[in-house]
C-alpha positions in Angstrom: 24.8 74.3 11.7 23.7 70.4 10.9 21.7 69.5 7.6 18.3 69.5 8.4 17.8 66.4 6.2 19.8 64.4 8.8 17.8 63.4 12.3 20.2 64.6 15.7 21.9 62.0 17.0 21.4 61.0 21.0 25.4 60.8 22.3 26.5 59.6 25.1 30.4 59.8 26.0 32.2 58.7 29.0 35.9 57.4 30.0 36.6 60.9 31.2 36.5 62.0 34.8 34.5 65.5 34.4 33.4 67.9 31.7 33.7 70.7 32.1 36.8 69.9 33.4 38.1 71.6 36.8 41.8 72.3 37.6 43.7 69.3 38.6 40.9 67.1 37.0 42.1 67.9 33.4 44.0 65.9 31.6 44.3 65.1 27.6 41.1 63.4 27.6 39.2 66.1 29.8 40.5 68.5 27.5 39.5 66.5 23.8 35.6 66.0 25.3 35.4 69.7 26.1 36.2 70.5 23.2 34.7 68.0 21.3 30.6 67.5 22.9 30.0 71.3 23.2 30.7 70.9 19.7 29.0 68.3 18.8 25.6 69.9 20.3 26.0 72.8 18.2 25.9 71.0 15.3 22.2 70.1 16.3 23.0 66.6 18.5 22.1 65.6 22.1 25.3 65.0 23.9 25.3 63.6 27.5 28.6 62.9 29.0 28.9 60.7 32.2 30.5 62.0 35.2 32.5 61.1 38.0 30.9 61.8 41.4 34.0 62.7 43.0 35.0 65.9 40.4 34.1 68.8 41.9 31.8 70.6 38.3 30.1 73.0 40.6 26.9 71.1 40.5 26.1 71.4 37.1 24.2 69.8 34.6 24.2 71.4 32.1 27.6 73.2 30.0 27.1 75.4 26.3 24.5 72.8 25.3 25.5 70.0 26.7 23.3 67.5 29.6 25.9 66.6 32.8 25.1 63.9 34.5 26.8 61.5 37.7 27.9 58.3 38.0 28.5 56.3 41.5 32.3 56.7 41.8 34.7 54.2 44.1 38.1 57.5 45.2 40.8 55.4 45.2 43.2 54.9 42.8 43.1 51.9 40.1 39.3 51.7 41.1 37.2 55.2 40.5 38.1 54.9 36.4 36.9 50.8 36.2 33.4 52.4 39.1 32.8 55.3 36.9 32.9 53.5 33.6 31.2 50.8 34.7 28.2 52.8 35.6 28.2 55.2 32.9 28.1 52.2 30.8 24.8 50.1 32.0 23.5 53.5 32.4 23.8 54.1 28.8 22.6 51.7 27.9 19.6 51.4 29.3 19.2 55.3 28.0 18.1 55.9 24.1 21.5 56.8 23.2 22.4 56.2 19.1 25.8 56.1 19.6 27.9 55.5 23.1 31.4 56.7 22.4 34.0 55.4 24.8 36.7 57.4 25.2 40.6 55.6 26.7 41.1 51.3 26.6 40.3 51.4 30.2 36.6 52.6 30.3 36.0 50.2 27.0 36.2 47.4 29.3 33.2 47.6 30.0 31.8 48.1 26.2 30.6 44.5 26.4 27.9 45.8 28.1 25.7 48.6 25.5 27.5 45.3 22.7 25.0 42.7 24.4 21.8 44.8 24.2 23.1 46.2 20.2 24.1 49.2 21.4 26.5 51.7 18.6 29.9 51.6 20.1 32.4 54.1 19.1 35.8 54.6 21.2 38.7 56.9 21.4 42.0 55.0 21.8 44.0 58.6 23.0 47.1 56.4 23.8 48.3 53.0 24.5 47.9 54.1 28.4 49.1 50.3 29.5 52.5 51.2 28.4 52.6 54.1 30.9 54.9 53.7 33.9 52.5 53.7 36.2 50.0 50.8 35.2 53.4 48.4 34.0 53.0 44.8 36.2 50.3 45.4 37.9 46.9 44.1 38.2 45.5 47.9 35.9 47.8 46.8 32.9 46.0 43.8 32.5 42.3 45.0 33.0 43.4 48.3 30.6 44.5 45.7 27.4 41.1 43.9 28.2 39.6 47.1 27.7 42.3 47.5 24.4 40.8 44.2 23.4 37.2 45.0 23.9 37.1 47.2 21.7 39.1 45.7 19.2 36.1 43.2 19.6 33.1 45.5 19.9 32.8 48.7 18.6 31.5 49.6 15.5 34.6 52.0 14.8 37.5 53.3 17.1 39.3 56.3 16.2 43.0 57.2 16.8 45.0 60.0 17.0 47.6 59.3 15.5 49.3 57.1 12.5 51.5 54.8 15.0 48.3 53.8 17.0 47.2 52.9 13.7 49.9 51.0 12.7 49.6 48.7 15.9 45.6 47.7 15.8 46.8 47.0 12.4 49.3 44.9 13.6 48.6 43.8 16.7 44.6 43.1 15.7 44.7 43.4 11.7 41.7 46.0 12.5 41.2 48.9 10.8 40.8 52.4 12.3 39.6 55.4 11.2 42.0 58.8 12.2 40.9 61.3 13.9 43.7 63.8 15.2 43.3 66.2 18.2 42.7 69.8 16.9 43.8 73.1 18.7 42.5 76.6 18.7 44.6 79.6 18.4 45.1 82.0 21.2 45.6 85.5 22.6 48.9 86.0 23.4 49.2 87.7 27.3 52.3 89.4 27.4 55.3 88.9 31.1 52.2 90.0 34.0 51.6 87.5 36.3 54.8 85.5 35.7 56.7 88.6 35.9 55.3 89.3 40.0 54.8 85.2 40.5 58.5 83.9 39.7 60.2 86.9 38.0 60.7 85.4 34.4 60.2 88.0 31.7 60.0 86.9 28.3 63.0 84.8 26.4 64.1 84.3 30.1 63.0 80.5 30.5 62.6 77.0 29.0 59.2 75.5 29.5 57.7 72.0 29.9 54.4 71.3 30.7 52.7 68.6 31.9 52.3 65.7 33.7 54.9 64.9 36.1 55.2 61.1 34.9 58.3 58.8 34.1 56.9 58.5 30.2 57.2 62.6 29.7 61.2 62.4 30.0 61.0 64.9 32.2 64.0 63.1 34.0 65.9 63.5 30.8 65.3 67.4 30.7 66.2 68.4 33.9 69.7 66.1 33.9 70.8 68.0 30.2 69.8 71.4 31.2 72.1 71.7 34.6 74.7 70.7 32.2 73.6 73.9 30.0 75.5 77.0 30.1 72.6 79.5 29.7 71.1 81.9 32.2 67.5 81.0 31.3 66.2 79.2 33.0 63.7 76.0 33.1 60.3 76.0 33.9 58.1 72.8 34.9 54.7 73.1 34.7 52.0 70.7 35.8 51.4 68.3 38.5 51.7 64.4 39.3 49.7 61.8 38.8 49.9 58.9 41.6 54.1 59.4 40.6 55.0 61.9 43.5 57.8 59.7 44.5 59.1 61.1 41.0 58.1 64.4 41.0 59.8 64.6 44.3 62.9 62.9 43.0 63.1 65.1 40.8 63.4 68.7 42.8 66.1 67.1 45.2 67.9 66.8 41.3 67.3 69.9 40.6 69.2 73.2 40.8 68.5 76.6 41.9 67.6 77.5 38.4 64.8 75.3 38.0 61.7 76.2 38.9 58.5 73.7 39.4 55.1 75.4 39.6 53.4 72.8 40.1 49.7 72.4 38.3 48.5 76.0 36.1 45.5 76.8 34.2 44.0 80.0 32.9 45.5 83.5 32.2 49.1 82.3 34.2 49.5 79.4 31.6 49.1 80.9 28.9 51.5 83.9 30.3 54.1 80.8 30.3 53.6 79.4 26.5 53.3 83.1 25.3 56.7 84.3 26.6 59.1 81.2 26.9 62.0 81.2 24.6 61.5 77.3 24.2 59.4 74.5 24.8 60.7 71.3 25.3 58.6 67.9 25.1 60.9 65.3 26.1 58.8 62.0 26.3 59.4 58.0 25.9 55.6 57.8 24.7 52.4 59.8 23.7 49.1 59.6 22.1 49.2 62.4 20.1 50.6 65.9 22.7 47.5 68.5 23.2 50.1 70.2 24.9 52.6 70.2 21.8 50.0 71.3 19.4 49.3 74.1 22.2 52.6 75.4 22.4 53.3 75.8 18.6 50.0 77.5 18.7 51.6 80.0 20.8 54.4 80.5 18.1 57.2 79.2 20.0 59.8 77.6 18.7 59.9 73.4 20.7 61.8 70.7 20.8 60.7 66.8 20.9 61.5 63.7 21.2 61.7 62.2 18.1 59.2 59.2 18.7 56.8 59.4 15.8 53.9 60.9 17.5 55.8 64.2 18.0 57.3 63.9 14.6 54.0 63.2 13.1 52.7 66.6 14.8 56.0 69.2 13.8 56.4 68.3 11.0 60.2 70.3 9.5 58.8 73.2 12.1 60.4 72.2 15.5 63.8 70.8 16.4 64.3 67.1 17.4 66.4 65.1 19.9 67.5 61.3 20.3 64.8 59.9 22.2 66.0 59.2 25.8 69.3 60.1 24.8 70.7 63.6 27.4 73.4 64.0 26.1 71.5 65.0 22.3 69.4 67.1 23.9 71.6 68.7 26.3 73.5 70.0 23.2 70.5 71.1 21.3 70.0 73.3 24.2 72.6 74.3 24.5 73.2 75.2 20.5 69.7 76.7 20.3 70.4 79.1 23.7 73.5 80.4 21.5 71.3 80.6 18.5 68.3 83.3 18.7 67.9 83.2 15.3 67.7 80.3 14.7 64.7 79.7 17.3 63.2 83.4 15.7 63.4 80.5 12.2 61.0 78.3 14.1 58.7 80.2 15.3 58.2 81.9 12.7 55.5 79.4 11.2 54.8 77.5 14.0 51.2 79.1 14.0 49.9 79.5 10.9 51.4 75.8 10.7 50.0 73.7 13.4 46.8 75.8 13.2 45.8 75.0 9.9 46.9 71.4 10.0 44.7 70.8 13.4 41.2 72.8 14.0 39.2 71.0 16.7 36.5 71.5 14.2 37.7 69.2 11.3 37.5 66.9 14.9 34.0 67.4 15.2 33.1 67.7 11.3 34.9 64.0 10.9 32.9 62.4 14.6 29.4 63.5 13.2 30.7 62.0 10.1 32.2 58.9 11.5 29.1 58.5 14.0 26.2 58.8 10.3 28.0 56.1 9.1 27.9 54.2 12.5 24.1 54.7 12.4 23.2 53.9 9.2 
């Protein structure tokens, strides 16, 4: 609970699809908003989240103390985020909010609207979205990059999730940012039941990837490396595409019978998959702050990650790294771990305590609240 000597803040959040997120609408931004907004409400603040009209949240008007409002959205690729964030920015501007919190670079394009009326704005940069493969070379890339520049120009404070992104803003814009990482909660470990019934999977019988099936996640490296492995363990790839259907189809065509594509999963069955994997693999070329990696480590998994800064900053010495984009190095790393259960157990033993001790949603909410108080002064 908050200090009674301080008045409650009125906070608007926009840039996410919907809160609470429903299945296929759940991405990293949606997870952050769903974890952060209710905690701020519990601290005594009045929080409003602006949801897209095309994302079904069951018609809820309130969720865990957070007010939910819907804004007009054109449900077409490249237009949904643009239109929903525009109308959310307008509505928030002409409402009585102390802080308007923009999530992601693209929605920040409209930050000039509340800034014009001297509203206090905060931006969270979840990653350098213009670098994503699906936006490269198109008008969306320019729009997102313009949103980044608008955040630099208009935001009272910019929150980043990693030291690498913090250094990027310092180098490119001479702009200081505030590092507030995402959090993680310690999960309940579930025995393998539904995954056995549905997929024939047992504890330690598979390697796991969970995330969006997009090129920057490096799933193609993993599929190619795995095909050369000498192991009876399966490879389970969990996740849906994100305007990258052709890429996902190509991966499935290249896969052999040992590789299982489950599609998007959530809830208990995903928890079972995290809790019973032999290894978790994240071979990304690009990340903001990978929530799936935090989650995998919270389950006590031995994790294998590419040596990009966004991953190594999270895992420290508590996971195994390989050279980004190097299929042969990834294959050799996976083979070594498949052949050495004792080494896998060594990395498992301290993973959960390390990650849950380092990252906490309560800390994220508390630091965000403190930043709001500074901006409000």
